[in-house]
N, C-alpha and C positions, 0 to 999 in steps of 0.2 A: 514403783508399783510392781507387784508380782501377781501373776495369774495362776491359780491352782486349778488343774484339770484332772478328771479321772481318766483312766485308759479306756480303750474300747475292749470289750471282752473278746470279740473276734479280731484276728490279726491277719495281715497280708504278708506272707513270707517274702524275703528279699528277692528281687528280680535277678540278682547276680549270685548263683549258687557257689561261686568261688570266692565270694567276699570273705574277709577276715572274720574270725570268731570274736566274741565279746571280750573286751579288756575291762574288767570291773573297775580298775583304778583310773580308767580314762573317763568314767562317768562323773557327772556333777556330784559334789560332796564325796570325794574319794575316801574320806575317813569312814565311809560305810562299807568299805571293801570286805571286811570280815563278816559283817551282818549279811551282805549280799551272798557271799560264799556259803554261809550257813543255810540260807534259804534255797539256793540253787542246788547244793548237794542233796538236801532233803527232797526237793522236787524231782531231781533226776532219779533218786532211789524209788520214791513212791510211784513215779510214772511207769516203772517197769513191773510193778506188782500186779497181781491178779485183781486186787480190790481197789485199783487206782480210780476207777469210775466213781466208787462210793466215797473215797477219801476226798477227791477233788470236786465232788458234787456236780458232775456234768452228765449230759445225755450221751447216748450211744453214738450219735452222729458226729460228735467231735472227738471220739476216741483216737482217730489217727493223729490229731493234734497233741493229745495227751501222750501217746507213744513217742511222738517226736521230741517231747520234753526230755527223754532219756539221753538225747544227744546235744543238749544245750551248750555243753562246753566246746563243741566243735562246729556248731551250726553257724551259717553265714549271718551277717548282720546288715542292717541298713539304718538310716536315721529314724528316730522314733516316730516322727511325723509321717513317715512312709509305712511303718509297721502298723500303726493305729489308724484304722480306716473306717471306724464306725460313724454313726450319725453326727456326733459332735464334731469330729475331725473333718468330715465332709463339709459341714457348714463353715468351719474355720477356714478351709481351703488354703492350706499352707503353700500349695503349689503355685498360687498366684501372688504370693508375697514377693516384693522386690528384695534384692540382696540386702539392702539396708534394713528393711522390715524384718527379714529372717534373722539377721544378726541381733536385732532388738528382741525378737521373740526368743532367741536362744538364751538371752539374759533374763527375760521376764517370765517365761512360762516354766512351770514345774508340773510334770505329769506324775501322779502317784501310781504306785505299782505294787502288787502283791509280791512280785519277784525282786524288784530292785529298790523298793522304798520310794524313791523319786528319781526321775531322769529329767534332763532338759529336752527341749523339742528336737534337738539335733544330735543327742547322744546316740551312738550306734548300738543297737540291741538286736537280738534274734526274735523271731516270732515265738510265742510261748502260750501256754494255757494255764492260768492260775489266777483266781480271784482273791480279793483281800479277805473275804469271809471264811476262807478255808483254814483248817487246823492241820498243820504238818507235824504230827506227833508220832510218826511211824517209828518202829524200833530201829536201832542202828544195825550195823553189819557185823559187830563182834559176836561170835558164836563159840564160846568155850575157850579153854586155855590156848594161849598162843595166837588167838585171832586178833585182828586189828581192832582198835577201840571203836566203840559205837560213835557214829557221827552225831553231833548235837542236833536236837530237834527244836525248831523255832516255836512249835506250838501254834496257838491261834495268831494268825498273821497281823490282825489289827492291833493286838496287844504288843506283839513283838516289835512292830515298826514304831509304835507309839514310844516305846522305850528307846529304840535305836536312833530315832530321828530327833528326839527331844532337844538335845544340846546342839548338834551341828546345824539343824534346820533353824532353830531359834536364832543362832548367831548369823546365819545367812539372811534371814528375814530382817533382822534389826528393827528399825522403826518404819519400814516401808508399809504402804497400804497393800493389803492382800485382797484381791478380788477372787472369791472362792466359788468356783463353778463345779465343785465335786458333788457326787452322790453321797448319801449318808454312810455307806460302807467304807468309802475311802476317806471321808472326813474324820473318822475315828482315829486314823493313823497320826494325825497332828492337827492341833487347833491353835491358831495364833490368838493373840490377845483380842478380846471382843472389840475394844475401841479402835483397833486398826484393821479390822476385818469386815468386808462387805460380802455377805452371803447372797448369791443370786438365785432367785426363785422364778419360776415361769408358770403362768396360769392361762388356761383357755377359758374364755367367758362366753356363755350363751344364755340368753334370757335372764341375765342378772345372776346366774350361777357360775361360780368358778370351780374348775377342777384341774388337777395335774394330769397331763397325758405324757407319759415318760418319753415317747419319741419326740414330741414337740418341745418338751423341756430341754432335752439334749440338744436339739437343733437350735433353740433360742440361745442357749449358753455358748454354743459354738459360734454363732453369728456375732454375739456380743464380744467374745474373745477376739475374733477377727477384726471387729471395728476398733477395739482398743489398740491392737497392733498396727492398724493402718492410719491412726490419727496423724494429722500433719500439724506442724508447729509444736506448741507446748503439750507435753504428755499429761494425761489425767493424773492428778496427785491426791485428790480428795474424793470422798464418797459422793459429794455433790457434783464433781466433774464427771464421774462415771454415770451418774443418774442423768445428767444433762445430755451426755452422748447417747445413752440408751433411749432417751425420749425422742430421738430422731427416727426411731424404728417402732417403738412400742409406747403404749400408755404405761406410765411407771408410777409406782408408789415407793417412797423411801421411808423406812422406819429406823429410828436411831437405836444405837446399841444400849444395852443395859449392863449391869455389872457382870452378868453371866452369858448374855447372848450378843452376837455380833450385830452390826447394822444389817438391815434386810432390804434388798432391792427387788421389788416385785415387777416382773415384766408381764404385761397383760395383753393378750391377743384376743 
């Protein structure tokens, strides 16, 4: 079983400012090294430009984080589960995992990222600001005769990573069950076969009416991911196993996959 998670848009910088910089080849799926370098180079360049706020589609309050992107090559790193500290990751609560559970999580959890494509829960990464919906199509640095060649631009990141991830991630997944807890913008980067994918949805129900509340949906997915990593005995292997585990916390509805859509697990609060 694999668990797909989105990153948190907000990041917590490493507590140790002297920690080593990112080593792209040390991350899971090292064959993505060149793709990661392409995105990082483009992000470093864009983040130093006057129009960085518009290109990266962020508010003024996070511009210090954007400017910090310009130093990603030398920025300190920490395990991904310490960098990502949003609602979903708070609910997963990786700090309370036992060493055995954390080792299991390292093998089972894949976090999708606009910058790195995917990372494991324990890959060492820097804090950064970049969402999957961004298009990094800024011009290169070459300016006239004798200038250095322009750096390649990845363009729209969802499409870029869909191409880059297709082969290596498909091989990594194999025939394993994928429990997909991603948001739609990160799901576009890779979709596993419908029959082996369980998409997790979360609804709040009041007076018979269901609605999606983003904060609560992220929280529910984080809790479920944590439950899956903390199971004792036999690990969940089927969509029915996951639904049974989830039923300990929520009212659940399970809808089977079709030729085009994955299995759907609805968590209802």
